[in-house]
PDB file of N, CA, C and O in Angstrom:
ATOM      1  N   MET A   1      11.346  -7.605 -16.587  1.00  0.00           N
ATOM      2  CA  MET A   1      10.320  -7.281 -15.520  1.00  0.00           C
ATOM      3  C   MET A   1       9.100  -8.214 -15.940  1.00  0.00           C
ATOM      4  O   MET A   1       8.804  -8.352 -17.127  1.00  0.00           O
ATOM      5  N   ALA A   2       8.474  -8.787 -15.013  1.00  0.00           N
ATOM      6  CA  ALA A   2       7.298  -9.459 -15.261  1.00  0.00           C
ATOM      7  C   ALA A   2       6.072  -8.418 -15.303  1.00  0.00           C
ATOM      8  O   ALA A   2       6.228  -7.257 -14.923  1.00  0.00           O
ATOM      9  N   ALA A   3       4.877  -8.888 -15.775  1.00  0.00           N
ATOM     10  CA  ALA A   3       3.747  -8.100 -15.909  1.00  0.00           C
ATOM     11  C   ALA A   3       3.458  -7.337 -14.520  1.00  0.00           C
ATOM     12  O   ALA A   3       3.740  -7.875 -13.449  1.00  0.00           O
ATOM     13  N   GLY A   4       2.937  -6.182 -14.585  1.00  0.00           N
ATOM     14  CA  GLY A   4       2.675  -5.328 -13.468  1.00  0.00           C
ATOM     15  C   GLY A   4       3.773  -4.756 -12.743  1.00  0.00           C
ATOM     16  O   GLY A   4       3.685  -4.372 -11.577  1.00  0.00           O
ATOM     17  N   GLY A   5       4.926  -4.700 -13.527  1.00  0.00           N
ATOM     18  CA  GLY A   5       6.035  -4.009 -12.958  1.00  0.00           C
ATOM     19  C   GLY A   5       6.867  -4.817 -11.728  1.00  0.00           C
ATOM     20  O   GLY A   5       7.775  -4.290 -11.085  1.00  0.00           O
ATOM     21  N   ARG A   6       6.423  -6.084 -11.539  1.00  0.00           N
ATOM     22  CA  ARG A   6       7.165  -6.720 -10.496  1.00  0.00           C
ATOM     23  C   ARG A   6       8.266  -7.642 -11.238  1.00  0.00           C
ATOM     24  O   ARG A   6       8.030  -8.213 -12.303  1.00  0.00           O
ATOM     25  N   THR A   7       9.408  -7.713 -10.599  1.00  0.00           N
ATOM     26  CA  THR A   7      10.617  -8.523 -11.159  1.00  0.00           C
ATOM     27  C   THR A   7      10.191  -9.997 -10.841  1.00  0.00           C
ATOM     28  O   THR A   7       9.531 -10.320  -9.854  1.00  0.00           O
ATOM     29  N   SER A   8      10.648 -10.828 -11.788  1.00  0.00           N
ATOM     30  CA  SER A   8      10.583 -12.247 -11.552  1.00  0.00           C
ATOM     31  C   SER A   8      11.466 -12.850 -10.615  1.00  0.00           C
ATOM     32  O   SER A   8      11.332 -14.029 -10.291  1.00  0.00           O
ATOM     33  N   THR A   9      12.443 -12.052 -10.117  1.00  0.00           N
ATOM     34  CA  THR A   9      13.560 -12.647  -9.357  1.00  0.00           C
ATOM     35  C   THR A   9      13.316 -12.252  -7.661  1.00  0.00           C
ATOM     36  O   THR A   9      14.162 -12.432  -6.785  1.00  0.00           O
ATOM     37  N   MET A  10      12.006 -11.699  -7.466  1.00  0.00           N
ATOM     38  CA  MET A  10      11.701 -11.470  -6.042  1.00  0.00           C
ATOM     39  C   MET A  10      11.754 -12.739  -5.149  1.00  0.00           C
ATOM     40  O   MET A  10      11.260 -13.788  -5.561  1.00  0.00           O
ATOM     41  N   ASP A  11      12.290 -12.665  -4.047  1.00  0.00           N
ATOM     42  CA  ASP A  11      12.033 -13.815  -3.158  1.00  0.00           C
ATOM     43  C   ASP A  11      10.737 -13.976  -2.685  1.00  0.00           C
ATOM     44  O   ASP A  11       9.960 -13.024  -2.769  1.00  0.00           O
ATOM     45  N   SER A  12      10.331 -15.184  -2.131  1.00  0.00           N
ATOM     46  CA  SER A  12       8.925 -15.362  -1.781  1.00  0.00           C
ATOM     47  C   SER A  12       8.506 -14.503  -0.677  1.00  0.00           C
ATOM     48  O   SER A  12       7.319 -14.195  -0.573  1.00  0.00           O
ATOM     49  N   GLU A  13       9.426 -14.069   0.201  1.00  0.00           N
ATOM     50  CA  GLU A  13       8.963 -13.169   1.279  1.00  0.00           C
ATOM     51  C   GLU A  13       8.466 -11.805   0.683  1.00  0.00           C
ATOM     52  O   GLU A  13       7.474 -11.259   1.166  1.00  0.00           O
ATOM     53  N   GLU A  14       9.152 -11.257  -0.361  1.00  0.00           N
ATOM     54  CA  GLU A  14       8.719 -10.085  -0.994  1.00  0.00           C
ATOM     55  C   GLU A  14       7.564 -10.223  -1.925  1.00  0.00           C
ATOM     56  O   GLU A  14       6.963  -9.213  -2.292  1.00  0.00           O
ATOM     57  N   ASP A  15       7.202 -11.457  -2.344  1.00  0.00           N
ATOM     58  CA  ASP A  15       6.113 -11.679  -3.295  1.00  0.00           C
ATOM     59  C   ASP A  15       4.725 -11.858  -2.422  1.00  0.00           C
ATOM     60  O   ASP A  15       3.643 -11.894  -3.007  1.00  0.00           O
ATOM     61  N   GLU A  16       4.804 -11.950  -1.221  1.00  0.00           N
ATOM     62  CA  GLU A  16       3.542 -12.190  -0.368  1.00  0.00           C
ATOM     63  C   GLU A  16       2.536 -11.074  -0.615  1.00  0.00           C
ATOM     64  O   GLU A  16       2.926  -9.910  -0.705  1.00  0.00           O
ATOM     65  N   ASP A  17       1.261 -11.399  -0.726  1.00  0.00           N
ATOM     66  CA  ASP A  17       0.220 -10.462  -0.698  1.00  0.00           C
ATOM     67  C   ASP A  17       0.170  -9.563   0.558  1.00  0.00           C
ATOM     68  O   ASP A  17       0.363 -10.080   1.659  1.00  0.00           O
ATOM     69  N   LEU A  18      -0.073  -8.278   0.448  1.00  0.00           N
ATOM     70  CA  LEU A  18      -0.086  -7.261   1.455  1.00  0.00           C
ATOM     71  C   LEU A  18      -1.449  -7.506   2.226  1.00  0.00           C
ATOM     72  O   LEU A  18      -1.623  -6.958   3.315  1.00  0.00           O
ATOM     73  N   GLY A  19      -2.290  -8.217   1.740  1.00  0.00           N
ATOM     74  CA  GLY A  19      -3.655  -8.641   2.516  1.00  0.00           C
ATOM     75  C   GLY A  19      -4.549  -7.421   2.502  1.00  0.00           C
ATOM     76  O   GLY A  19      -5.480  -7.445   3.307  1.00  0.00           O
ATOM     77  N   ILE A  20      -4.424  -6.342   1.713  1.00  0.00           N
ATOM     78  CA  ILE A  20      -5.378  -5.313   1.756  1.00  0.00           C
ATOM     79  C   ILE A  20      -6.306  -5.318   0.539  1.00  0.00           C
ATOM     80  O   ILE A  20      -5.839  -5.175  -0.591  1.00  0.00           O
ATOM     81  N   LYS A  21      -7.591  -5.478   0.754  1.00  0.00           N
ATOM     82  CA  LYS A  21      -8.465  -5.732  -0.322  1.00  0.00           C
ATOM     83  C   LYS A  21      -9.539  -4.511  -0.465  1.00  0.00           C
ATOM     84  O   LYS A  21      -9.703  -3.756   0.493  1.00  0.00           O
ATOM     85  N   GLU A  22     -10.121  -4.368  -1.434  1.00  0.00           N
ATOM     86  CA  GLU A  22     -11.173  -3.249  -1.654  1.00  0.00           C
ATOM     87  C   GLU A  22     -12.132  -3.371  -0.479  1.00  0.00           C
ATOM     88  O   GLU A  22     -12.507  -4.477  -0.089  1.00  0.00           O
ATOM     89  N   GLY A  23     -12.558  -2.148   0.128  1.00  0.00           N
ATOM     90  CA  GLY A  23     -13.395  -2.204   1.245  1.00  0.00           C
ATOM     91  C   GLY A  23     -12.776  -2.237   2.606  1.00  0.00           C
ATOM     92  O   GLY A  23     -13.435  -1.952   3.606  1.00  0.00           O
ATOM     93  N   THR A  24     -11.503  -2.584   2.655  1.00  0.00           N
ATOM     94  CA  THR A  24     -10.784  -2.693   3.886  1.00  0.00           C
ATOM     95  C   THR A  24     -10.722  -1.266   4.548  1.00  0.00           C
ATOM     96  O   THR A  24     -10.419  -0.303   3.844  1.00  0.00           O
ATOM     97  N   VAL A  25     -11.001  -1.110   5.876  1.00  0.00           N
ATOM     98  CA  VAL A  25     -10.908   0.193   6.490  1.00  0.00           C
ATOM     99  C   VAL A  25      -9.633   0.266   7.330  1.00  0.00           C
ATOM    100  O   VAL A  25      -9.388  -0.571   8.199  1.00  0.00           O
ATOM    101  N   ILE A  26      -8.852   1.263   7.052  1.00  0.00           N
ATOM    102  CA  ILE A  26      -7.657   1.465   7.789  1.00  0.00           C
ATOM    103  C   ILE A  26      -7.735   2.785   8.519  1.00  0.00           C
ATOM    104  O   ILE A  26      -8.046   3.868   8.023  1.00  0.00           O
ATOM    105  N   GLU A  27      -7.386   2.516   9.854  1.00  0.00           N
ATOM    106  CA  GLU A  27      -7.552   3.630  10.897  1.00  0.00           C
ATOM    107  C   GLU A  27      -6.177   4.255  11.214  1.00  0.00           C
ATOM    108  O   GLU A  27      -5.251   3.494  11.494  1.00  0.00           O
ATOM    109  N   SER A  28      -5.975   5.613  11.190  1.00  0.00           N
ATOM    110  CA  SER A  28      -4.859   6.337  11.600  1.00  0.00           C
ATOM    111  C   SER A  28      -5.255   6.950  12.900  1.00  0.00           C
ATOM    112  O   SER A  28      -6.368   6.724  13.375  1.00  0.00           O
ATOM    113  N   SER A  29      -4.368   7.731  13.502  1.00  0.00           N
ATOM    114  CA  SER A  29      -4.570   8.502  14.724  1.00  0.00           C
ATOM    115  C   SER A  29      -5.646   9.525  14.506  1.00  0.00           C
ATOM    116  O   SER A  29      -6.382   9.872  15.429  1.00  0.00           O
ATOM    117  N   HIS A  30      -5.741  10.005  13.307  1.00  0.00           N
ATOM    118  CA  HIS A  30      -6.717  11.086  13.078  1.00  0.00           C
ATOM    119  C   HIS A  30      -7.874  10.860  12.033  1.00  0.00           C
ATOM    120  O   HIS A  30      -8.734  11.726  11.873  1.00  0.00           O
ATOM    121  N   ALA A  31      -7.878   9.777  11.384  1.00  0.00           N
ATOM    122  CA  ALA A  31      -8.969   9.503  10.519  1.00  0.00           C
ATOM    123  C   ALA A  31      -9.072   8.011  10.134  1.00  0.00           C
ATOM    124  O   ALA A  31      -8.141   7.259  10.423  1.00  0.00           O
ATOM    125  N   LYS A  32     -10.066   7.596   9.553  1.00  0.00           N
ATOM    126  CA  LYS A  32     -10.337   6.258   8.954  1.00  0.00           C
ATOM    127  C   LYS A  32     -10.456   6.436   7.496  1.00  0.00           C
ATOM    128  O   LYS A  32     -11.038   7.381   6.963  1.00  0.00           O
ATOM    129  N   TYR A  33      -9.797   5.352   6.812  1.00  0.00           N
ATOM    130  CA  TYR A  33      -9.871   5.422   5.405  1.00  0.00           C
ATOM    131  C   TYR A  33     -10.447   4.098   4.801  1.00  0.00           C
ATOM    132  O   TYR A  33     -10.199   3.017   5.334  1.00  0.00           O
ATOM    133  N   THR A  34     -11.220   4.203   3.680  1.00  0.00           N
ATOM    134  CA  THR A  34     -11.652   2.827   3.061  1.00  0.00           C
ATOM    135  C   THR A  34     -10.967   2.608   1.773  1.00  0.00           C
ATOM    136  O   THR A  34     -11.044   3.446   0.874  1.00  0.00           O
ATOM    137  N   VAL A  35     -10.302   1.513   1.652  1.00  0.00           N
ATOM    138  CA  VAL A  35      -9.565   1.130   0.377  1.00  0.00           C
ATOM    139  C   VAL A  35     -10.588   1.137  -0.784  1.00  0.00           C
ATOM    140  O   VAL A  35     -11.632   0.500  -0.649  1.00  0.00           O
ATOM    141  N   VAL A  36     -10.358   1.770  -1.823  1.00  0.00           N
ATOM    142  CA  VAL A  36     -11.141   1.769  -3.044  1.00  0.00           C
ATOM    143  C   VAL A  36     -10.573   0.744  -4.041  1.00  0.00           C
ATOM    144  O   VAL A  36     -11.298  -0.082  -4.595  1.00  0.00           O
ATOM    145  N   LYS A  37      -9.269   0.828  -4.242  1.00  0.00           N
ATOM    146  CA  LYS A  37      -8.541  -0.105  -5.291  1.00  0.00           C
ATOM    147  C   LYS A  37      -7.106  -0.020  -5.153  1.00  0.00           C
ATOM    148  O   LYS A  37      -6.622   0.903  -4.498  1.00  0.00           O
ATOM    149  N   MET A  38      -6.367  -0.904  -5.714  1.00  0.00           N
ATOM    150  CA  MET A  38      -4.964  -0.863  -5.809  1.00  0.00           C
ATOM    151  C   MET A  38      -4.532  -0.099  -6.956  1.00  0.00           C
ATOM    152  O   MET A  38      -4.934  -0.444  -8.067  1.00  0.00           O
ATOM    153  N   LEU A  39      -3.774   0.885  -6.830  1.00  0.00           N
ATOM    154  CA  LEU A  39      -3.276   1.673  -7.972  1.00  0.00           C
ATOM    155  C   LEU A  39      -2.027   1.091  -8.750  1.00  0.00           C
ATOM    156  O   LEU A  39      -1.852   1.277  -9.954  1.00  0.00           O
ATOM    157  N   GLY A  40      -1.226   0.408  -7.982  1.00  0.00           N
ATOM    158  CA  GLY A  40       0.009  -0.229  -8.501  1.00  0.00           C
ATOM    159  C   GLY A  40       0.841  -0.825  -7.343  1.00  0.00           C
ATOM    160  O   GLY A  40       0.607  -0.500  -6.178  1.00  0.00           O
ATOM    161  N   GLU A  41       1.833  -1.719  -7.681  1.00  0.00           N
ATOM    162  CA  GLU A  41       2.701  -2.279  -6.783  1.00  0.00           C
ATOM    163  C   GLU A  41       4.053  -2.398  -7.259  1.00  0.00           C
ATOM    164  O   GLU A  41       4.239  -2.414  -8.476  1.00  0.00           O
ATOM    165  N   GLY A  42       5.056  -2.486  -6.432  1.00  0.00           N
ATOM    166  CA  GLY A  42       6.384  -2.804  -6.773  1.00  0.00           C
ATOM    167  C   GLY A  42       7.258  -3.546  -5.719  1.00  0.00           C
ATOM    168  O   GLY A  42       6.732  -4.242  -4.851  1.00  0.00           O
ATOM    169  N   GLY A  43       8.524  -3.391  -5.809  1.00  0.00           N
ATOM    170  CA  GLY A  43       9.287  -4.150  -4.879  1.00  0.00           C
ATOM    171  C   GLY A  43       9.233  -3.975  -3.505  1.00  0.00           C
ATOM    172  O   GLY A  43       9.493  -4.909  -2.747  1.00  0.00           O
ATOM    173  N   PHE A  44       8.880  -2.725  -3.053  1.00  0.00           N
ATOM    174  CA  PHE A  44       8.784  -2.303  -1.727  1.00  0.00           C
ATOM    175  C   PHE A  44       7.335  -2.410  -1.164  1.00  0.00           C
ATOM    176  O   PHE A  44       7.195  -2.534   0.053  1.00  0.00           O
ATOM    177  N   GLY A  45       6.299  -2.370  -1.947  1.00  0.00           N
ATOM    178  CA  GLY A  45       4.932  -2.461  -1.464  1.00  0.00           C
ATOM    179  C   GLY A  45       3.983  -1.964  -2.628  1.00  0.00           C
ATOM    180  O   GLY A  45       4.199  -2.206  -3.816  1.00  0.00           O
ATOM    181  N   ALA A  46       2.911  -1.243  -2.151  1.00  0.00           N
ATOM    182  CA  ALA A  46       1.781  -1.033  -3.093  1.00  0.00           C
ATOM    183  C   ALA A  46       1.201   0.342  -2.759  1.00  0.00           C
ATOM    184  O   ALA A  46       1.359   0.884  -1.665  1.00  0.00           O
ATOM    185  N   VAL A  47       0.500   0.883  -3.811  1.00  0.00           N
ATOM    186  CA  VAL A  47      -0.154   2.227  -3.593  1.00  0.00           C
ATOM    187  C   VAL A  47      -1.684   1.904  -3.876  1.00  0.00           C
ATOM    188  O   VAL A  47      -2.047   1.261  -4.861  1.00  0.00           O
ATOM    189  N   TYR A  48      -2.520   2.403  -2.939  1.00  0.00           N
ATOM    190  CA  TYR A  48      -3.934   2.277  -2.925  1.00  0.00           C
ATOM    191  C   TYR A  48      -4.649   3.613  -3.058  1.00  0.00           C
ATOM    192  O   TYR A  48      -4.165   4.616  -2.534  1.00  0.00           O
ATOM    193  N   ARG A  49      -5.895   3.659  -3.808  1.00  0.00           N
ATOM    194  CA  ARG A  49      -6.640   4.757  -3.745  1.00  0.00           C
ATOM    195  C   ARG A  49      -7.646   4.555  -2.525  1.00  0.00           C
ATOM    196  O   ARG A  49      -8.383   3.572  -2.453  1.00  0.00           O
ATOM    197  N   VAL A  50      -7.615   5.505  -1.636  1.00  0.00           N
ATOM    198  CA  VAL A  50      -8.515   5.396  -0.418  1.00  0.00           C
ATOM    199  C   VAL A  50      -9.288   6.614  -0.295  1.00  0.00           C
ATOM    200  O   VAL A  50      -8.838   7.656  -0.772  1.00  0.00           O
ATOM    201  N   HIS A  51     -10.524   6.585   0.360  1.00  0.00           N
ATOM    202  CA  HIS A  51     -11.329   7.770   0.750  1.00  0.00           C
ATOM    203  C   HIS A  51     -11.501   7.794   2.169  1.00  0.00           C
ATOM    204  O   HIS A  51     -11.539   6.753   2.824  1.00  0.00           O
ATOM    205  N   ASP A  52     -11.609   8.968   2.690  1.00  0.00           N
ATOM    206  CA  ASP A  52     -11.987   9.338   4.107  1.00  0.00           C
ATOM    207  C   ASP A  52     -13.384   8.744   4.384  1.00  0.00           C
ATOM    208  O   ASP A  52     -14.328   8.980   3.631  1.00  0.00           O
ATOM    209  N   THR A  53     -13.490   8.011   5.420  1.00  0.00           N
ATOM    210  CA  THR A  53     -14.653   7.328   5.655  1.00  0.00           C
ATOM    211  C   THR A  53     -15.789   8.275   6.200  1.00  0.00           C
ATOM    212  O   THR A  53     -16.968   7.935   6.099  1.00  0.00           O
ATOM    213  N   ASN A  54     -15.429   9.425   6.760  1.00  0.00           N
ATOM    214  CA  ASN A  54     -16.409  10.526   7.004  1.00  0.00           C
ATOM    215  C   ASN A  54     -16.703  11.627   5.985  1.00  0.00           C
ATOM    216  O   ASN A  54     -17.551  12.506   6.140  1.00  0.00           O
ATOM    217  N   ASN A  55     -15.864  11.469   4.870  1.00  0.00           N
ATOM    218  CA  ASN A  55     -16.042  12.430   3.712  1.00  0.00           C
ATOM    219  C   ASN A  55     -15.614  11.706   2.447  1.00  0.00           C
ATOM    220  O   ASN A  55     -14.420  11.715   2.145  1.00  0.00           O
ATOM    221  N   ARG A  56     -16.494  11.087   1.695  1.00  0.00           N
ATOM    222  CA  ARG A  56     -16.236  10.292   0.616  1.00  0.00           C
ATOM    223  C   ARG A  56     -15.728  11.058  -0.434  1.00  0.00           C
ATOM    224  O   ARG A  56     -15.191  10.468  -1.372  1.00  0.00           O
ATOM    225  N   SER A  57     -15.818  12.432  -0.431  1.00  0.00           N
ATOM    226  CA  SER A  57     -15.289  13.265  -1.540  1.00  0.00           C
ATOM    227  C   SER A  57     -13.789  13.427  -1.341  1.00  0.00           C
ATOM    228  O   SER A  57     -13.101  13.776  -2.300  1.00  0.00           O
ATOM    229  N   LEU A  58     -13.273  13.207  -0.217  1.00  0.00           N
ATOM    230  CA  LEU A  58     -11.870  13.325   0.001  1.00  0.00           C
ATOM    231  C   LEU A  58     -11.120  12.016  -0.375  1.00  0.00           C
ATOM    232  O   LEU A  58     -11.177  11.060   0.398  1.00  0.00           O
ATOM    233  N   GLU A  59     -10.436  11.942  -1.505  1.00  0.00           N
ATOM    234  CA  GLU A  59      -9.796  10.891  -1.905  1.00  0.00           C
ATOM    235  C   GLU A  59      -8.215  10.972  -1.719  1.00  0.00           C
ATOM    236  O   GLU A  59      -7.706  12.086  -1.840  1.00  0.00           O
ATOM    237  N   TYR A  60      -7.493  10.005  -1.468  1.00  0.00           N
ATOM    238  CA  TYR A  60      -6.057  10.047  -1.220  1.00  0.00           C
ATOM    239  C   TYR A  60      -5.416   8.859  -1.896  1.00  0.00           C
ATOM    240  O   TYR A  60      -6.090   7.899  -2.271  1.00  0.00           O
ATOM    241  N   ALA A  61      -4.013   8.938  -2.059  1.00  0.00           N
ATOM    242  CA  ALA A  61      -3.173   7.751  -2.367  1.00  0.00           C
ATOM    243  C   ALA A  61      -2.528   7.364  -1.172  1.00  0.00           C
ATOM    244  O   ALA A  61      -1.972   8.255  -0.530  1.00  0.00           O
ATOM    245  N   MET A  62      -2.492   6.034  -0.690  1.00  0.00           N
ATOM    246  CA  MET A  62      -1.896   5.610   0.365  1.00  0.00           C
ATOM    247  C   MET A  62      -0.854   4.544   0.006  1.00  0.00           C
ATOM    248  O   MET A  62      -1.210   3.495  -0.532  1.00  0.00           O
ATOM    249  N   LYS A  63       0.454   4.806   0.302  1.00  0.00           N
ATOM    250  CA  LYS A  63       1.517   3.926   0.114  1.00  0.00           C
ATOM    251  C   LYS A  63       1.694   2.959   1.265  1.00  0.00           C
ATOM    252  O   LYS A  63       1.780   3.399   2.412  1.00  0.00           O
ATOM    253  N   VAL A  64       1.751   1.685   1.016  1.00  0.00           N
ATOM    254  CA  VAL A  64       1.842   0.590   2.058  1.00  0.00           C
ATOM    255  C   VAL A  64       3.154  -0.152   1.738  1.00  0.00           C
ATOM    256  O   VAL A  64       3.317  -0.669   0.632  1.00  0.00           O
ATOM    257  N   GLU A  65       4.108  -0.205   2.723  1.00  0.00           N
ATOM    258  CA  GLU A  65       5.393  -0.989   2.481  1.00  0.00           C
ATOM    259  C   GLU A  65       5.293  -2.380   3.035  1.00  0.00           C
ATOM    260  O   GLU A  65       4.742  -2.595   4.115  1.00  0.00           O
ATOM    261  N   ARG A  66       5.771  -3.227   2.371  1.00  0.00           N
ATOM    262  CA  ARG A  66       5.874  -4.654   2.912  1.00  0.00           C
ATOM    263  C   ARG A  66       6.960  -4.598   4.025  1.00  0.00           C
ATOM    264  O   ARG A  66       8.006  -3.952   3.971  1.00  0.00           O
ATOM    265  N   LYS A  67       6.528  -5.390   5.045  1.00  0.00           N
ATOM    266  CA  LYS A  67       7.488  -5.517   6.238  1.00  0.00           C
ATOM    267  C   LYS A  67       8.185  -6.818   6.012  1.00  0.00           C
ATOM    268  O   LYS A  67       7.580  -7.890   6.012  1.00  0.00           O
ATOM    269  N   LEU A  68       9.538  -6.697   5.809  1.00  0.00           N
ATOM    270  CA  LEU A  68      10.382  -7.858   5.643  1.00  0.00           C
ATOM    271  C   LEU A  68      11.357  -8.014   6.771  1.00  0.00           C
ATOM    272  O   LEU A  68      12.065  -7.070   7.121  1.00  0.00           O
ATOM    273  N   GLU A  69      11.412  -9.335   7.414  1.00  0.00           N
ATOM    274  CA  GLU A  69      12.373  -9.499   8.467  1.00  0.00           C
ATOM    275  C   GLU A  69      13.757  -9.384   8.218  1.00  0.00           C
ATOM    276  O   GLU A  69      14.580  -9.296   9.129  1.00  0.00           O
ATOM    277  N   THR A  70      14.076  -9.381   6.889  1.00  0.00           N
ATOM    278  CA  THR A  70      15.553  -9.073   6.673  1.00  0.00           C
ATOM    279  C   THR A  70      15.784  -7.637   6.440  1.00  0.00           C
ATOM    280  O   THR A  70      16.918  -7.260   6.146  1.00  0.00           O
ATOM    281  N   ARG A  71      14.854  -6.842   6.539  1.00  0.00           N
ATOM    282  CA  ARG A  71      15.029  -5.291   6.585  1.00  0.00           C
ATOM    283  C   ARG A  71      14.673  -4.779   8.033  1.00  0.00           C
ATOM    284  O   ARG A  71      13.608  -4.990   8.613  1.00  0.00           O
ATOM    285  N   ARG A  72      15.683  -4.114   8.486  1.00  0.00           N
ATOM    286  CA  ARG A  72      15.384  -3.597   9.953  1.00  0.00           C
ATOM    287  C   ARG A  72      14.607  -2.205   9.960  1.00  0.00           C
ATOM    288  O   ARG A  72      13.822  -1.924  10.866  1.00  0.00           O
ATOM    289  N   ASP A  73      14.868  -1.373   8.921  1.00  0.00           N
ATOM    290  CA  ASP A  73      14.358  -0.109   9.007  1.00  0.00           C
ATOM    291  C   ASP A  73      13.540   0.004   7.788  1.00  0.00           C
ATOM    292  O   ASP A  73      13.757  -0.720   6.817  1.00  0.00           O
ATOM    293  N   SER A  74      12.423   1.062   7.812  1.00  0.00           N
ATOM    294  CA  SER A  74      11.654   1.361   6.659  1.00  0.00           C
ATOM    295  C   SER A  74      12.490   2.038   5.643  1.00  0.00           C
ATOM    296  O   SER A  74      13.316   2.906   5.927  1.00  0.00           O
ATOM    297  N   LYS A  75      12.226   1.575   4.354  1.00  0.00           N
ATOM    298  CA  LYS A  75      12.848   2.228   3.192  1.00  0.00           C
ATOM    299  C   LYS A  75      12.001   3.388   2.735  1.00  0.00           C
ATOM    300  O   LYS A  75      12.462   4.252   1.988  1.00  0.00           O
ATOM    301  N   LEU A  76      10.818   3.405   3.162  1.00  0.00           N
ATOM    302  CA  LEU A  76      10.001   4.487   2.712  1.00  0.00           C
ATOM    303  C   LEU A  76       9.782   5.532   3.894  1.00  0.00           C
ATOM    304  O   LEU A  76       9.020   5.262   4.823  1.00  0.00           O
ATOM    305  N   LYS A  77      10.450   6.684   3.828  1.00  0.00           N
ATOM    306  CA  LYS A  77      10.295   7.527   5.034  1.00  0.00           C
ATOM    307  C   LYS A  77       9.409   8.741   4.837  1.00  0.00           C
ATOM    308  O   LYS A  77       9.178   9.508   5.772  1.00  0.00           O
ATOM    309  N   MET A  78       8.910   8.918   3.607  1.00  0.00           N
ATOM    310  CA  MET A  78       7.910  10.001   3.335  1.00  0.00           C
ATOM    311  C   MET A  78       6.593   9.563   2.796  1.00  0.00           C
ATOM    312  O   MET A  78       6.568   8.699   1.920  1.00  0.00           O
ATOM    313  N   GLU A  79       5.479  10.102   3.262  1.00  0.00           N
ATOM    314  CA  GLU A  79       4.203   9.810   2.763  1.00  0.00           C
ATOM    315  C   GLU A  79       3.754  11.031   1.907  1.00  0.00           C
ATOM    316  O   GLU A  79       3.954  12.183   2.294  1.00  0.00           O
ATOM    317  N   VAL A  80       3.144  10.738   0.738  1.00  0.00           N
ATOM    318  CA  VAL A  80       2.731  11.769   0.046  1.00  0.00           C
ATOM    319  C   VAL A  80       1.187  11.544  -0.311  1.00  0.00           C
ATOM    320  O   VAL A  80       0.839  10.511  -0.884  1.00  0.00           O
ATOM    321  N   PHE A  81       0.326  12.483   0.022  1.00  0.00           N
ATOM    322  CA  PHE A  81      -1.060  12.352  -0.324  1.00  0.00           C
ATOM    323  C   PHE A  81      -1.331  13.116  -1.546  1.00  0.00           C
ATOM    324  O   PHE A  81      -0.877  14.251  -1.692  1.00  0.00           O
ATOM    325  N   LEU A  82      -2.125  12.478  -2.513  1.00  0.00           N
ATOM    326  CA  LEU A  82      -2.372  13.377  -3.747  1.00  0.00           C
ATOM    327  C   LEU A  82      -3.882  13.848  -3.692  1.00  0.00           C
ATOM    328  O   LEU A  82      -4.333  14.581  -4.572  1.00  0.00           O
TER     329      LEU A  82
END
């Protein structure tokens, strides 16, 4: 494994940046979240620390999956908020 837990044999499609930077606001159907920092990443995607934009004391972990054209269905079916 290469540094950061990523394997060196990933193809270029999987190795692309998810494009989520600190300060990015992500909106769901019920709330808006601001990205604080990346906590880690792996072959399927990355996990970010986020906070609710309306209540900064509410922090969560948000898992984001890379979308691959070679993969038809999501491999991550469950979201877990910490």
